[in-house]
C-alpha positions as CSV (number, residue, x, y, z in Angstrom):
1,M,-63.9,42.2,-18.8
2,R,-61.2,41.1,-20.1
3,R,-58.5,38.9,-17.5
4,T,-54.7,39.2,-18.1
5,R,-52.6,36.3,-16.9
6,S,-49.2,36.9,-15.6
7,A,-46.1,35.3,-17.0
8,F,-42.4,35.2,-17.6
9,T,-41.8,36.2,-21.1
10,L,-39.0,34.6,-23.1
11,I,-36.4,37.6,-22.4
12,E,-37.3,37.4,-18.7
13,L,-36.6,33.7,-18.6
14,L,-33.2,33.7,-20.3
15,V,-32.0,36.4,-17.9
16,V,-33.3,34.0,-14.9
17,I,-31.3,31.3,-16.8
18,A,-28.0,33.1,-17.1
19,I,-28.6,34.6,-13.3
20,I,-28.6,30.9,-12.3
21,A,-25.5,30.2,-14.5
22,I,-24.0,33.1,-13.3
23,L,-24.1,32.0,-9.7
24,I,-23.2,28.5,-10.1
25,G,-20.0,29.2,-11.9
26,L,-19.2,31.4,-9.0
27,L,-19.7,28.8,-6.5
28,L,-18.2,25.5,-8.3
29,P,-14.8,27.1,-7.9
30,A,-15.2,27.3,-4.1
31,V,-17.0,23.8,-3.4
32,Q,-13.9,22.6,-5.0
33,K,-11.7,24.6,-2.7
34,V,-13.6,23.2,0.5
35,R,-13.4,19.6,-1.1
36,E,-9.8,20.0,-1.9
37,A,-9.1,21.1,1.7
38,A,-11.4,18.5,3.0
39,A,-9.4,16.0,1.4
40,R,-5.9,17.4,2.4
41,A,-7.0,17.3,6.0
42,T,-8.0,14.0,5.6
43,S,-4.8,12.7,4.3
44,L,-2.8,14.6,7.0
45,N,-5.1,12.7,9.5
46,H,-4.1,9.3,8.0
47,I,-0.6,10.4,7.9
48,R,-0.8,11.3,11.6
49,Q,-2.7,8.0,12.2
50,Q,0.0,5.7,10.8
51,C,2.4,7.8,12.5
52,L,1.0,7.2,15.9
53,A,0.8,3.5,14.9
54,V,4.4,3.1,14.9
55,H,4.9,5.0,18.4
56,N,2.8,2.8,19.9
57,F,4.6,-0.2,18.4
58,H,7.5,1.5,19.8
59,D,5.7,1.4,23.3
60,S,5.4,-2.1,23.1
61,F,9.1,-3.2,21.5
62,Q,11.1,-0.2,22.2
63,A,11.5,0.2,18.5
64,F,9.9,1.3,15.5
65,P,8.8,-1.4,13.7
66,R,11.5,-2.6,9.9
67,F,11.0,-4.1,6.9
68,N,12.0,-7.7,7.4
69,A,12.1,-10.6,5.3
70,T,8.6,-11.5,5.7
71,Q,6.7,-8.7,6.8
72,S,6.3,-5.2,6.1
73,V,5.5,-2.2,8.0
74,H,2.4,-1.6,7.3
75,L,1.5,-5.0,8.2
76,Q,3.1,-4.5,11.4
77,I,1.1,-1.3,12.5
78,L,-2.1,-3.1,11.9
79,P,-2.9,-3.9,15.5
80,Y,-2.5,-0.3,16.4
81,I,-4.8,1.5,14.0
82,E,-7.6,-1.1,15.1
83,Q,-6.8,-4.3,12.4
84,G,-5.6,-6.8,14.4
85,N,-7.8,-9.3,12.9
86,I,-5.8,-9.1,10.1
87,T,-2.9,-9.8,11.8
88,A,-4.8,-12.5,13.7
89,T,-5.4,-14.5,10.6
90,A,-3.6,-17.6,9.6
91,N,-2.0,-15.4,6.5
92,P,-2.2,-12.0,7.8
93,V,0.3,-11.0,4.2
94,A,-2.7,-12.6,2.1
95,T,-5.6,-11.5,4.0
96,L,-4.0,-7.7,3.8
97,N,-3.4,-8.2,0.0
98,A,-6.7,-8.8,-0.3
99,T,-8.3,-6.1,2.1
100,S,-8.3,-2.1,1.6
101,I,-7.4,0.0,4.5
102,K,-9.0,2.9,4.7
103,V,-5.8,4.7,6.6
104,F,-3.6,3.3,4.1
105,L,-5.2,5.5,1.3
106,D,-5.0,9.3,0.7
107,P,-7.8,11.0,-0.8
108,T,-6.2,13.0,-2.8
109,D,-4.4,10.0,-4.6
110,T,-5.7,10.1,-8.0
111,T,-4.0,6.8,-8.6
112,A,-5.9,4.9,-5.6
113,P,-9.7,3.7,-6.8
114,A,-12.3,4.1,-3.7
115,N,-11.4,0.5,-3.3
116,A,-8.0,-0.5,-3.4
117,P,-6.9,-4.4,-1.1
118,G,-3.4,-4.5,-1.0
119,R,-2.7,-1.0,-1.8
120,T,-1.2,2.3,-0.1
121,S,-0.9,5.8,-0.8
122,Y,2.0,6.6,1.7
123,A,5.3,5.5,1.7
124,W,7.9,5.1,4.7
125,N,11.4,6.6,5.3
126,P,13.7,3.7,4.6
127,L,16.5,5.6,6.4
128,V,14.7,4.9,9.2
129,F,12.3,1.7,8.7
130,D,14.6,-0.2,6.6
131,A,16.2,-3.6,8.1
132,A,19.2,-2.8,7.4
133,V,19.5,0.3,9.5
134,T,20.1,1.0,13.0
135,F,18.4,3.9,13.8
136,T,14.9,2.5,14.8
137,N,14.8,3.8,18.3
138,L,13.5,7.2,19.5
139,N,16.7,7.7,21.9
140,T,19.1,6.8,18.4
141,I,17.6,9.2,16.1
142,A,20.2,12.1,16.7
143,D,18.8,14.6,14.6
144,G,15.8,14.9,16.5
145,T,12.6,13.2,15.7
146,A,10.8,16.3,14.7
147,N,13.6,17.0,12.3
148,T,13.3,13.4,10.6
149,I,10.8,12.3,8.1
150,C,8.5,9.2,8.8
151,L,5.9,8.8,6.0
152,T,5.2,10.9,3.1
153,Q,2.6,10.7,0.3
154,R,3.2,8.4,-2.5
155,F,1.0,7.3,-5.4
156,S,-0.9,4.0,-5.1
157,Q,0.6,3.4,-8.6
158,C,2.8,4.8,-11.2
159,G,2.8,3.7,-14.3
160,T,2.7,-0.3,-13.9
161,T,4.2,-0.2,-10.5
162,V,2.1,-0.7,-7.3
163,N,2.5,0.8,-3.9
164,S,2.2,-2.4,-1.9
165,T,0.9,-2.4,1.6
166,T,2.6,-6.3,2.0
167,A,6.4,-5.8,-0.5
168,V,9.5,-5.8,1.4
169,T,11.7,-5.5,-1.4
170,G,12.0,-3.6,-4.7
171,L,9.7,-0.5,-5.9
172,T,6.6,-2.0,-4.7
173,R,7.8,-1.7,-1.7
174,A,6.2,1.3,0.0
175,T,9.1,3.2,0.8
176,F,10.3,6.2,-0.8
177,T,13.6,6.9,-2.7
178,T,16.2,8.9,-1.0
179,P,17.5,11.8,-1.3
180,T,15.8,12.7,-4.2
181,L,13.4,15.5,-4.3
182,P,9.8,14.4,-4.2
183,Q,8.0,15.2,-6.9
184,L,4.8,17.9,-6.3
185,G,1.9,18.7,-9.1
186,A,2.7,15.0,-10.4
187,R,0.2,12.9,-12.4
188,P,0.1,9.5,-13.3
189,T,1.5,9.4,-16.5
190,T,4.1,11.9,-15.5
191,C,5.3,10.0,-12.3
192,T,8.9,8.3,-11.4
193,A,7.7,5.0,-9.8
194,G,9.1,5.3,-6.4
195,L,9.6,8.7,-5.3
196,A,7.4,10.7,-2.9
197,Q,5.0,12.3,-4.7
198,T,1.9,14.3,-4.9
199,T,-1.4,15.5,-7.0
200,L,-1.2,18.6,-4.8
201,T,0.6,21.6,-6.3
202,G,3.4,23.4,-4.5
203,T,2.9,21.2,-1.1
204,I,3.6,17.9,0.2
205,L,2.0,16.4,3.0
206,V,4.5,15.0,5.5
207,G,4.6,13.1,9.3
208,M,7.8,13.3,11.2
209,C,9.1,11.0,13.5
210,D,7.7,12.7,16.6
211,G,4.0,12.2,15.5
212,S,3.6,15.6,13.7
213,V,1.8,16.2,10.3
214,R,3.0,18.8,8.3
215,S,2.5,20.9,4.8
216,V,5.7,21.6,3.3
217,N,6.2,24.1,0.3
218,Q,8.4,23.5,-2.7
219,A,11.0,26.1,-1.4
220,S,11.4,24.3,1.8
221,V,11.5,20.8,0.1
222,T,14.2,22.3,-1.9
223,A,15.7,23.0,0.8
224,A,15.5,20.4,3.8
225,W,14.5,17.3,2.3
226,A,17.5,15.4,2.3
227,A,18.4,16.7,5.3
228,S,15.0,15.8,6.7
229,C,15.4,12.1,5.6
230,T,18.7,11.7,7.0
231,P,18.1,10.5,11.2
232,A,21.6,11.0,12.2
233,G,22.8,13.1,9.3
234,G,24.1,16.2,11.9
235,E,22.3,18.5,9.1
236,T,20.9,21.7,10.8
237,V,18.8,22.4,8.0
238,Q,15.1,22.2,9.1
239,F,11.7,22.4,7.2
240,N,10.1,25.6,7.4
């Protein structure tokens, strides 16, 4: 009696391979969307932590931290994001320049390596945090803390310009240029140094001075960005 051996034919194998390839093709976009959503959620959380840190600073000093001749805002909020060991060193500026702080880096920022000492992917509103302004107290933000930008996205590096956690002057200082609109869907090769910018398409992540965080779409950015930068401009336009 002849025994038969069960096996796949070449055609059957090709069909199985084709089915697997189709399934992978269907799954990859879904996986990518999940990763993008997770990165965006993480970035919003980083913004929230930094906004809450300036509020905790405010609770201690009755004013928001401001850039001064030697200290950046990022440096001043370190004790409020559990990084007080850096400010306790003999040279906090040098120590921060040599340290990569996860909360200061945006997972959606393609210019930020996993280990980026002395760099940040976020920028403060200079109309609130610059040394020259007087609107540093919650009670003096006349337009309302919920209507005034505190912090937003900015590439850790645009061209040769690095967004520094310690710089106190110039384009390397972690602020964004106002009232120029931010660059949405920007790329390292097309970005403008000093502007708020994000790789996200059609939206930018923003923290407000009341500690809330928002994903602001292009239409709302166009309509209300300049007004949302001023703490006491008297504007009534708000983000949707």
